[in-house]
C-alpha positions in Angstrom: 75.6 67.3 -42.5 72.7 65.9 -40.4 71.2 67.2 -37.2 72.9 64.5 -35.2 76.3 65.5 -36.5 75.9 69.1 -35.1 74.5 67.7 -31.9 77.6 65.5 -31.6 79.8 68.6 -32.1 77.8 70.5 -29.4 78.2 67.6 -27.0 82.0 67.6 -27.5 82.2 71.4 -27.0 80.1 71.1 -23.9 82.3 68.4 -22.5 85.3 70.6 -23.0 83.6 73.5 -21.4 82.7 71.3 -18.3 86.4 70.5 -17.9 87.5 74.1 -18.2 84.8 75.3 -15.7 86.1 72.8 -13.2 89.5 74.3 -13.7 88.3 77.9 -13.6 85.8 77.5 -10.8 87.6 75.4 -8.2 86.2 74.6 -4.8 89.2 76.3 -3.1 90.8 79.4 -4.6 94.0 78.7 -6.4 97.3 79.9 -5.1 99.1 82.7 -7.0 101.7 81.6 -9.4 105.1 83.1 -8.8 106.8 81.8 -12.0 105.7 84.0 -15.0 106.6 81.3 -17.6 104.4 78.7 -15.8 101.6 81.3 -15.5 101.8 82.1 -19.2 101.8 78.3 -20.1 98.6 77.8 -18.0 96.8 80.9 -19.5 98.0 80.0 -23.0 96.7 76.5 -22.7 93.3 77.8 -21.5 93.3 80.2 -24.5 94.0 77.5 -27.0 91.3 75.2 -25.6 88.7 78.0 -25.5 89.5 78.7 -29.2 88.8 75.1 -30.1 85.5 75.2 -28.2 84.7 78.6 -29.9 85.2 77.0 -33.3 82.8 74.2 -32.6 80.1 76.4 -31.1 80.3 78.8 -34.0 79.8 75.9 -36.5 76.9 74.6 -34.4 75.2 78.0 -34.1 75.6 78.6 -37.9 73.9 75.3 -38.8 71.6 74.1 -36.0 68.0 74.8 -37.0 66.2 74.3 -33.7 65.2 77.9 -32.5 65.4 77.2 -28.8 68.7 75.4 -29.0 70.1 78.3 -31.1 69.3 80.8 -28.2 71.3 78.7 -25.7 74.1 78.3 -28.3 74.2 82.0 -28.7 74.9 82.5 -25.0 77.6 79.9 -25.0 79.2 81.4 -28.2 79.3 84.9 -26.8 80.6 83.7 -23.5 83.4 81.6 -25.0 84.2 84.5 -27.4 84.5 87.0 -24.6 86.5 84.6 -22.5 89.0 84.3 -25.3 89.4 88.1 -25.3 89.9 88.1 -21.5 92.6 85.5 -21.7 94.3 87.5 -24.5 94.3 90.5 -22.2 95.8 88.3 -19.4 98.6 87.2 -21.7 99.3 90.8 -22.7 99.5 91.8 -19.0 101.9 88.9 -18.4 104.3 89.5 -21.3 103.7 93.2 -22.0 103.5 92.1 -25.7 100.6 91.8 -28.1 102.1 88.9 -30.0 102.2 85.5 -28.5 103.6 82.2 -29.7 102.0 78.8 -29.0 104.1 76.4 -31.0 105.1 74.5 -27.9 101.5 74.3 -26.6 100.4 73.0 -30.0 103.0 70.3 -30.0 102.0 69.3 -26.5 98.3 69.1 -27.4 99.0 67.6 -30.8 97.3 70.4 -32.7 98.0 72.2 -36.0 98.0 76.0 -36.5 94.7 75.7 -38.4 93.1 74.2 -35.3 93.5 77.5 -33.4 92.6 79.9 -36.2 90.0 82.2 -34.7 86.8 82.0 -36.7 84.6 85.0 -37.5 81.0 84.2 -36.6 78.7 84.4 -39.6 75.9 85.9 -37.6 77.7 89.2 -37.4 76.5 89.8 -41.0 73.5 87.5 -41.3 71.6 88.9 -38.4 71.8 92.4 -40.0 71.7 91.3 -43.6 68.6 93.3 -44.5 69.8 96.5 -42.9 73.2 96.2 -44.5 71.6 95.6 -47.9 69.5 98.7 -47.6 72.5 100.7 -46.6 74.5 99.5 -49.5 71.6 100.3 -51.8 71.3 103.9 -50.4 75.0 104.4 -50.7 74.9 103.3 -54.4 72.1 105.6 -55.1 73.9 108.6 -53.5 77.1 107.8 -55.4 75.2 107.5 -58.7 73.5 110.8 -58.1 76.6 112.8 -57.4 78.5 111.1 -60.3 82.2 110.4 -60.6 84.4 112.3 -58.3 86.7 114.9 -60.0 90.4 114.0 -59.4 93.0 116.6 -59.5 95.8 116.0 -62.1 99.1 116.9 -60.7 102.0 118.1 -63.0 100.1 117.6 -66.3 102.4 117.9 -69.3 101.0 120.2 -72.0 101.8 119.6 -75.6 100.9 121.4 -78.9 99.0 119.7 -81.7 102.1 119.8 -84.0 104.3 118.2 -81.4 101.7 115.5 -80.8 101.4 114.7 -84.5 105.2 114.5 -84.9 105.4 112.2 -81.9 102.8 109.9 -83.4 104.6 109.9 -86.7 107.9 109.0 -85.2 106.5 106.0 -83.3 104.5 104.8 -86.4 107.6 104.9 -88.6 109.6 103.0 -86.0 106.9 100.3 -85.8 106.8 99.9 -89.6 110.6 99.7 -89.7 110.6 96.9 -87.2 108.0 94.9 -89.1 110.0 95.4 -92.4 113.2 94.2 -90.8 111.6 91.1 -89.3 110.0 90.3 -92.7 113.3 90.6 -94.6 115.0 88.4 -92.0 112.5 85.6 -92.5 113.0 85.8 -96.3 116.7 85.6 -95.9 116.5 82.5 -93.6 114.2 80.8 -96.1 116.6 81.4 -99.0 119.5 79.9 -97.0 117.4 76.8 -96.2 116.6 76.3 -99.9 120.3 76.7 -100.9 121.4 74.1 -98.4 118.8 71.6 -99.5 119.9 72.0 -103.2 123.5 71.4 -102.2 122.8 68.2 -100.1 120.3 66.7 -102.6 117.5 64.3 -101.7 117.8 62.6 -98.3 118.9 58.9 -98.4 117.9 57.4 -95.1 117.2 53.7 -94.6 113.5 53.2 -93.6 114.4 50.9 -90.7 116.8 53.5 -89.3 114.2 56.2 -89.7 111.6 54.1 -87.9 114.1 53.4 -85.0 114.7 57.2 -84.6 111.0 57.9 -84.6 110.4 55.2 -81.9 113.3 56.5 -79.8 111.9 60.0 -79.8 108.4 58.8 -79.1 109.4 56.5 -76.2 111.5 59.3 -74.6 108.5 61.6 -74.8 106.1 59.1 -73.3 108.6 58.3 -70.5 109.0 62.0 -69.6 105.2 62.5 -69.6 104.7 59.5 -67.3 107.4 60.7 -64.8 105.9 64.2 -64.8 102.4 62.7 -64.1 103.7 60.5 -61.3 105.5 63.4 -59.7 102.4 65.6 -59.8 100.4 62.8 -58.2 103.0 62.3 -55.5 103.1 66.1 -54.7 99.3 66.1 -54.5 99.3 63.1 -52.2 101.7 64.7 -49.7 99.7 68.0 -49.9 102.4 70.1 -51.6 100.2 70.9 -54.7 96.5 71.4 -54.7 94.4 69.0 -56.9 93.3 70.3 -60.2 89.9 72.0 -60.3 87.2 70.1 -62.1 85.7 71.6 -65.2 82.1 71.7 -63.7 82.3 73.2 -60.2 78.7 72.1 -59.5 79.7 68.5 -59.2 82.3 69.1 -56.5 81.7 68.1 -52.8 82.5 71.7 -51.7 79.6 73.0 -53.9 77.1 70.4 -52.5 78.3 71.2 -48.9 77.8 74.9 -49.4 74.4 74.3 -50.9 73.3 72.2 -47.9 74.5 74.9 -45.5 72.4 77.6 -47.4 69.4 75.3 -47.2 69.8 74.9 -43.5 70.0 78.7 -43.0 66.7 79.0 -44.9 65.3 76.4 -42.6 66.5 78.4 -39.6 64.5 81.4 -40.8 61.4 79.4 -41.3 61.6 77.7 -37.9 62.3 81.1 -36.3 59.1 82.5 -37.8 57.1 79.5 -36.6 58.6 79.9 -33.1 57.7 83.6 -32.9 54.1 82.8 -33.9 54.0 80.0 -31.3 55.1 82.3 -28.6 52.1 84.5 -29.2 49.5 81.8 -29.7 50.6 79.7 -26.7 50.6 82.7 -24.4 47.1 83.7 -25.5 45.9 80.1 -25.0 47.4 80.0 -21.5 45.8 83.3 -20.6 42.5 82.1 -21.9 42.5 78.7 -20.3 44.5 78.9 -17.1 44.3 82.7 -16.5 40.9 82.7 -14.6 42.0 79.9 -12.3 45.3 81.6 -11.6 43.5 84.8 -10.7 41.0 83.2 -8.4 43.7 81.2 -6.6 45.8 84.3 -6.0 42.9 86.2 -4.7 42.0 83.4 -2.3 45.6 83.2 -1.0 45.8 86.9 -0.5 42.5 87.1 1.4 43.6 84.2 3.6 46.8 86.2 4.3 44.6 89.2 5.3 42.7 87.1 7.8 45.8 85.4 9.3 47.5 88.8 9.8 44.3 90.2 11.3 44.0 87.3 13.8 47.7 87.5 14.7 48.3 91.2 15.2 44.8 92.6 15.5 45.0 94.8 12.4 45.2 94.4 8.6 48.8 94.4 7.1 50.3 96.9 4.7 50.2 95.6 1.1 53.7 95.4 -0.5 54.5 98.0 -3.2 55.1 97.0 -6.9 58.8 98.0 -6.5 59.1 95.4 -3.7 57.5 92.7 -5.7 53.8 93.0 -4.7 52.0 89.9 -3.6 54.9 87.7 -4.8 56.9 88.9 -1.8 54.2 87.5 0.5 54.4 83.9 -0.7 58.1 83.9 -1.6 60.0 80.9 -0.3 62.8 82.2 1.9 66.3 80.7 1.9 67.9 79.4 5.1 70.1 82.5 5.2 67.1 84.8 5.0 65.3 82.9 7.7 68.4 83.2 10.0 68.6 86.9 9.3 64.9 87.3 10.2 65.3 85.3 13.4 68.4 87.4 14.3 66.4 90.6 13.7 63.7 89.4 16.1 66.3 88.6 18.8 67.9 92.0 18.3 64.5 93.6 18.8 64.2 91.7 22.1 67.6 92.9 23.3 66.7 96.5 22.5 63.9 96.3 25.0 66.3 95.6 27.9 67.5 98.3 30.3 70.7 100.2 30.7 72.7 97.2 31.7 72.1 95.7 28.4 73.3 98.9 26.7 76.5 99.0 28.8 77.3 95.3 28.0 76.6 96.1 24.3 79.2 98.9 24.4 81.7 96.6 26.0 81.1 94.0 23.3 81.6 96.7 20.6 85.0 97.6 22.1 86.0 94.0 22.2 84.8 93.7 18.6 86.9 96.6 17.6 90.0 95.1 19.2 89.4 91.8 17.6 88.8 93.6 14.3 92.2 95.3 14.5 93.9 91.9 15.1 92.0 90.6 12.1 93.4 93.4 9.9 96.9 92.5 11.0 96.3 89.0 10.0 95.0 90.0 6.6 98.1 92.0 6.0 100.3 89.0 6.8 98.3 86.9 4.3 98.6 89.6 1.6 102.4 89.7 2.0 102.6 85.9 1.7 100.3 85.7 -1.4 102.7 87.2 -3.9 102.6 86.2 -7.6 100.3 86.1 -10.6 96.5 85.7 -10.2 94.0 85.9 -12.9 91.5 88.8 -12.9 87.8 88.0 -12.2 85.9 87.1 -15.4 82.7 88.7 -16.7 81.9 85.8 -19.0 82.4 82.7 -16.9 79.1 83.2 -15.0 77.3 83.4 -18.4 79.1 80.2 -19.6 78.3 78.4 -16.3 74.6 79.4 -16.5 74.3 78.3 -20.1 76.1 75.0 -19.2 73.6 74.3 -16.4 70.7 75.0 -18.7 72.1 72.5 -21.2 72.5 69.9 -18.5 69.0 70.5 -17.1 67.0 71.0 -20.3 68.6 69.5 -23.4 70.9 66.7 -22.2 68.1 64.5 -20.7 65.6 65.5 -23.4 64.8 62.9 -26.1 64.8 64.5 -29.5 64.4 61.3 -31.5 60.9 62.1 -32.6 61.6 65.7 -33.5 63.1 64.9 -37.0 62.6 68.4 -38.4 64.0 70.1 -35.3 61.1 72.5 -34.7 60.4 74.3 -31.5 59.4 72.5 -28.3 55.9 73.6 -27.2 56.3 72.3 -23.6 59.3 74.6 -23.0 57.3 77.5 -24.4 54.4 76.7 -22.1 56.7 76.7 -19.0 58.2 80.1 -20.0 54.9 81.7 -20.9 53.1 80.4 -17.9 55.4 82.4 -15.7 54.9 85.5 -17.8 51.1 85.1 -17.7 51.3 84.6 -13.9 53.3 87.8 -13.5 50.8 89.8 -15.6 47.8 88.4 -13.7 49.6 89.0 -10.4 49.9 92.8 -11.3 46.2 92.9 -12.0 45.3 91.0 -8.8 47.6 93.3 -6.8 45.6 96.4 -8.0 42.3 94.8 -7.1 43.5 93.5 -3.7 45.1 96.8 -2.7 41.7 98.5 -3.3 40.0 95.7 -1.4 42.4 96.0 1.5 41.9 99.8 1.5 38.1 99.3 1.7 38.5 96.8 4.6 40.7 99.2 6.6 38.2 102.1 6.0 35.3 99.9 7.2 37.1 98.7 10.3 39.0 101.9 11.3 36.4 104.5 10.3 36.5 106.1 13.7 40.2 106.8 13.5 40.0 108.5 10.1 40.2 112.0 11.4 43.5 111.5 13.2 45.0 109.8 10.2 43.9 112.7 8.1 45.9 115.2 10.3 49.0 113.0 10.1 48.6 112.8 6.4 48.6 116.6 6.1 51.8 117.0 8.1 53.5 114.3 6.1 52.3 116.1 2.9 54.0 119.3 4.0 57.2 117.4 4.6 56.9 115.9 1.2 56.7 119.4 -0.4 60.0 120.4 1.3 61.5 117.3 -0.2 60.3 118.3 -3.7 62.1 121.7 -3.3 65.3 119.8 -2.7 64.7 117.7 -5.8 64.1 120.8 -8.0 67.4 122.4 -6.8 69.2 119.1 -7.6 67.8 119.1 -11.2 69.1 122.6 -11.9 72.7 121.3 -11.6 72.3 118.7 -14.4 73.1 119.7 -18.0 71.8 117.9 -21.0 74.0 117.3 -24.0 73.1 119.7 -26.8 71.9 118.1 -30.1 73.9 119.8 -32.8 71.7 118.4 -35.6 68.1 118.6 -34.2 66.4 119.1 -37.5 68.4 116.5 -39.5 67.5 112.8 -40.3 70.0 110.0 -40.3 69.6 109.6 -44.1 70.4 113.3 -44.7 73.5 113.2 -42.5 74.6 110.0 -44.2 74.2 111.5 -47.6 76.1 114.6 -46.6 79.1 112.5 -45.4 79.1 110.6 -48.7 79.0 113.8 -50.8 81.8 115.3 -48.7 83.9 112.2 -49.3 84.2 111.4 -45.6 82.1 108.2 -45.8 83.4 105.9 -48.5 82.5 102.5 -49.9 85.0 99.9 -48.8 86.3 97.1 -50.9 84.7 93.6 -50.4 87.6 91.7 -48.9 87.5 88.8 -46.4 90.1 88.7 -43.7 91.0 85.1 -44.8 92.3 86.6 -48.0 95.1 88.2 -46.0 97.2 85.1 -46.4 100.1 84.4 -44.1 101.9 81.6 -42.4 102.1 80.7 -38.7 105.2 81.4 -36.5 106.5 77.9 -36.1 109.7 78.8 -34.1 108.4 81.7 -32.0 108.9 80.1 -28.6 112.2 78.5 -29.6 113.6 81.9 -30.6 112.4 83.5 -27.4 114.2 80.9 -25.4 117.4 82.0 -27.1 116.6 85.7 -26.2 115.7 86.5 -29.8 112.4 88.4 -30.3 110.7 86.9 -33.4 109.1 89.0 -36.1 105.3 88.7 -36.1 104.0 86.7 -39.0 101.0 87.7 -41.1 99.0 85.0 -39.2 99.8 86.9 -35.9 98.6 90.1 -37.5 95.4 88.5 -38.7 94.8 87.1 -35.2 95.4 90.5 -33.5 92.9 92.2 -36.0 90.3 89.5 -35.2 90.7 89.9 -31.4 90.9 93.7 -31.1 88.6 94.8 -33.9 86.3 92.2 -35.5 85.0 90.3 -32.4 84.2 93.4 -30.2 82.6 95.2 -33.1 80.5 92.2 -34.2 78.9 91.3 -30.9 77.3 93.8 -28.6 77.6 91.5 -25.5 81.3 91.0 -26.1 81.8 94.8 -26.7 80.2 95.7 -23.4 82.0 93.2 -21.2 85.3 92.4 -22.8 88.5 94.4 -22.0 88.3 97.8 -23.8 90.5 98.5 -26.8 89.7 102.1 -27.9 91.9 102.1 -31.1 94.6 100.4 -33.0 97.5 101.7 -35.1 98.5 100.0 -38.3 101.9 101.1 -39.6 104.1 100.0 -42.4 105.4 100.9 -45.9 103.1 101.2 -48.9 101.7 98.0 -50.3 101.9 95.8 -47.2 98.1 95.5 -46.8 97.0 98.2 -44.3 94.0 99.4 -46.4 93.1 95.8 -47.2 92.9 95.0 -43.4 90.6 98.0 -42.8 88.4 96.9 -45.7 88.3 93.4 -44.3 87.2 94.8 -40.9 84.3 96.7 -42.6 83.3 93.6 -44.6 83.4 91.1 -41.7 81.4 93.4 -39.3 79.3 95.5 -41.6 80.9 98.7 -40.4 81.0 102.0 -42.2 84.3 103.2 -43.6 85.2 106.8 -42.6 88.2 108.5 -44.2 89.3 110.9 -41.5 92.8 111.6 -43.0 93.9 115.2 -42.7 94.2 115.6 -46.5 90.5 114.5 -46.9 88.8 116.5 -44.1 90.8 119.7 -44.4 88.5 122.7 -44.8 85.3 120.7 -44.8 84.0 121.1 -41.2 85.8 124.1 -39.7 85.3 124.8 -36.0 84.9 128.1 -34.1 88.6 128.9 -34.3 88.6 128.2 -38.1 
């Protein structure tokens, strides 16, 4: 596929996201929904649409080679993934059930079950491919060093040598007897055929009749073969039978598509290395070329600020601390709200200078304010009683998606990428980003210099008042010591977690767990190999008050949502609804261990066997 193809898919996903954001971030807050069925339909529709967008973004992130686009796609992908999990939690809270059925929503949206299959992002494994490969290598070396594990043989049957020889003889004689009987039967059948042929004599068949018989047999065979071939073609045409696999798999379209995808991933790595080198070189160039001018301009602006404050108030100002933002706080453009707050603060200061009459009137105003506040509380209570029904919980991922969508509109939508055929990094965007970083670094250096310069100016101007300031400084120093005592007493109450393995490395602990049989190698199984069909009549059965049995497709979806997606992405794990553990139950042979192995394979997780039979007696506690 080409760069324009994945750009087109991204635009489609972004258009869908814009529509969903208009629905989820309305101008006026939506009214609570009193009907639970209607609420589930709205949440379920959002869920299905987010899954479609998630599928498109995952495909784009896997194949887009532009390093700066991939960073924005990653934010969108994590945001949509987390929103899917949040909507899943909303549906669970609505129905008090972990299995949901969307056959009616799919029919309304004209979708198939494969369109809402939740994909597993490939970056879960590819971003940590080297670390996972080293871990598998270390695990293989440890297992090879300790050798095969001794397995206990339960109820072993003991047999003497004579009994074993006698048993072998019996079976061997029985085998020879069966062979002899089959041989004698074949001889007897052959003798009967020869006897019958001698009684009938030579065959006397007309050659024309013989030819007609041969033609009839051949034509019936050809007709059956033709009907069988046409039936197979018809079944393949309607999709009931897969087409036959070619002899050489390298000539198939699937092989060429997979090869192209792997080449694009190699191009991603190459462009990423070039992008990281460009970040360093462009920053150094900006520091070298534009840095001196930035430094001089900042110093001139700050000196001008010194002079203006000196002329206005008659003394030099206090320099802002680093925690407050330093000199960036001086020249920060204030919002209209901040300006209003500043003006209100000045007016309050004027009012405080008034006499007792002003204070009394202020108390009266406070009393009136309290009364009006009580009335307001009553009004709020009435609104809360009226607003009954279902309302979605606030989302942790919609702000991320909204911010990434705005970045796409501002940066990439109007940008012409026609000349960037190889889809390498954009140097102008790097310059804009690094220019701000260089300005911040230079501002810190300038702040240090200007603080010292301001200090020298104050000492030169206020040299006569230095003694008084020194006494005040000593008093404040004593107070500071008292404060330190309080801090010390506060620190005593804190307890640090004790490290139970201070002298052990991660590798030694890993090896110990492997030797003890607690950490095991899981089978290489993909979750897609857990094959199962979709519940096509789930909603219909529920309308008839019949709870449908979850299908294997539903189980696969639950495992993806509760285990694989939170384990694969750190962002999703931190912000999505917390699922501490899951319980897989069922008889032997239904695929419980296969699902656990698939989770480890898809996320690169370790497989710990903490069953009671495995850990008994290995790590006893204080009580034994």
